[in-house]
N, C-alpha and C positions, 0 to 999 in steps of 0.2 A: 195435234196436241192442243188441249184446251188452253184458253187464254190464262186461266188461273194457274195451270201447270207451268206455263211459260214464265209467269211471274216468279213462282217459287224457284224454278231452275236458275233464273237470272240472279235472284237474291243469293242463292248458294254460291254461284260463281264469284260474286262480289265479296262475300264473306271469306271465301278461300283466298282470294287475291289479297285482302287486307291482312289476313292471318300470316300469309307468306311474307308480306312486306315487314310485319312486326318482327317475325322470327329472324328474318335476314338482317334487320336493323339491330336487334339486341344481341345476336350471336357474336359479333366482334367485341362488344363491350363486356360480355360475360366470360368469354374464353380466357382472357389473361388472368383472371382471378384463380383459375385452376392450373394454368400451364405457363403463365407469363414470366415467373421469376427465374432469373438466371442463376447459375451455380454460385456466383460470387456475391449475390445480394443478400442483405440482412444477415451477414455472418458475425459470429461472436465466439469468444473463447472463455472458458472458465477452468481454473485449476486451483487446487488447495493442498495443504499439507497439514497433518495432525501432529507432527513431531517437532518441527522447527529446529532450533539450535539449543543444545543443553546449556544451562547456566555455567559460564566459564569465566576465567580471568579476562579473556578477550577472544575474538575470533576474526580472522582475516576475511577479506571479501569472499562471500560464499554464494554460490548460485542457488537461489530458492526455486525459481520457475524458469521454464523455457517454453513459450507458446508461439503459435503461428496464426497469422490473420491475413487474408487476401483483401486488398483494397481495389476500388475502381479508380478511374482516372481522377487525378487531383483529390483522392480520398485521404483522410487523416485517421490516425489511431489514437484512441483514448484508452489509457491503461489505468485501472483502479487497483491499487495494492492495499490490502488490509492486513494488519498484523498485531498479534499480542507482543508486547514489549516488556522485557524484564530488566529491572535495575536494582542492584544492591550497592549500598554505600556504607562504609564503616570507617570511623576515625577514632583514634585513641591518643589522647594528649596528656602529658604529665607536666605539672608546673611545680616549681620549688619556691618556697616563701622568699620574697625579696628578689626573685629572679626575673620579675617582669612577666609579660604575657607570652605564653607559648601557644602555638597553633599548628594545625595540620588540616589537610583537605583531601577529599577523595571525589572523583568524578567518574561517571559511567554514561555512555551514550551508544545509541544504535542509529546507523544511517543507511539509507536505501538509494540505489541508483538503478534506473531502468533504461536499457538500451534497445533500440530498434535497428536491426541490421548492423550492429556494432557501434552505432552512434547514440550518445545520450539523448534521452527525451527531455523536453522542457518540464520543469525548471532545473534540471540537473540533479545533483545530490540533495536529498532531503533528510533532515534530522527527524527521526520518528520519536525519539525520546532522549532526553539529556537531563542529568541532574548533577549539580555541583554542590557539595556539602563541605563547609568549612567550620572548624570548631576552634575557639580560642579560650584559653584558661589563664586566669591570673590569681595568684595566691599571695595574700599579705596577712601573716599571723604574728609576725615579730619573732618567730622561732625558726631558725634556719633549717632545722632538721625536719620540720613538718612538710608534708607534701600532699597533694590531692590529685587524683586521677579521674578524669571525666571521659566517658565513652558514649558514642552516639552511633546507632545503627539504624538504617532504613532499608526496607525491601518493598519495592513497588512493582505492580504488574498492571498494565492498562492496554486497551485496544486502540489502534490508530488507523486512519485511512487517508490516502492522498491520491489525487488524479494526476497522471503524467500525460503529456501530449506530444505528438510529432506529426508534421504535415505542412503542406500537401506532399503526398508520396506518389511514386509511380504505381501503375496498375500491375501489381505482382504479389507474390506470396512473401510476406515479411516475417522475420524472426524477431521475437521480443524476449529479452532476458531480464530477470530481476535479480539484482545483487544486493546483499546486505552485509554490513560489517559492524562489529562491536569493539569498543575500546574502553580502557580504564586508564586513569591518571591519578597518581597520589603524590602529594608534595608536603615538605616539612615547613617549619616556621620561616625559613628563608626563601621559600618558593622553589627549592631544588626538588627535582623528581626523586622519589624514593620508592622502595618496594612497598606495595600495599599491605597493611597489617591485617591480622585476623585474630579472632578470639571466640569467646562464648559469652552470651548475655541471656539470662533467664532461660537457659536451656537451648538457645538457638545458636547455631554455628554462624559466626559473623565474618564478613569479608567484603571486598568490593568486586562485583562481578556483573556480567551482562548476559542476556540471552533472548531468544525469540520463541514464542509458543506457536499456536495455530496461526496460519496465514492463508491468504487467498489472493488470486489474480483474476480480474475480469478485463477482457479486451473487446472493444467494439469500434466499428468504423464510424467516423464523423465526416459528413460531406460539407458542412458549413462551420465556419469559425470566425470569431472577431479578434483572434490573437494578433497583437501588434508588437 
């Protein structure tokens, strides 16, 4: 074999050796990107409802969502609950001349609690919406038979979001439940609880009620936290 042919052959062997070393070195670094994720990593959950709770006088604790999420060792769960909140408040107060001030109030609120494996997540029960409406009327005309009636009705719908947290947790599949409840409270001039009144104003049916519209739940695992 000629000396020039020997040189070319030697160069090819060196290039092959270098290429093999590069491939061997890169292979372990590249393979996890395709096959390295475990079944429990980067897990999340999403759920939504389009119906919610029909506007009503009140509603007892109602299960809106039930989702599952698996955590790793000392993993934590962050639950984000978004919700449309409905509040109606209506007060009707009558005052008589010389009778001093008469008043009434109505209140409507919606609260949410999120549990993981049956235990409340931090920070516990959260008020998503709350409105207290109080109305006072005083009439002084000098004529005892004169009277005045003032009515006030408000209907509000808004969207709210809050993050709930639990952890660290054991490395297992956790069950998360979202509970919501709505309540109303109406009182007279003395502060005594009374039945909430209803009526019609400008063609609108009025009363004191609560409800929930569209809602959603997002669960994700958090491995780091500064919660104290």
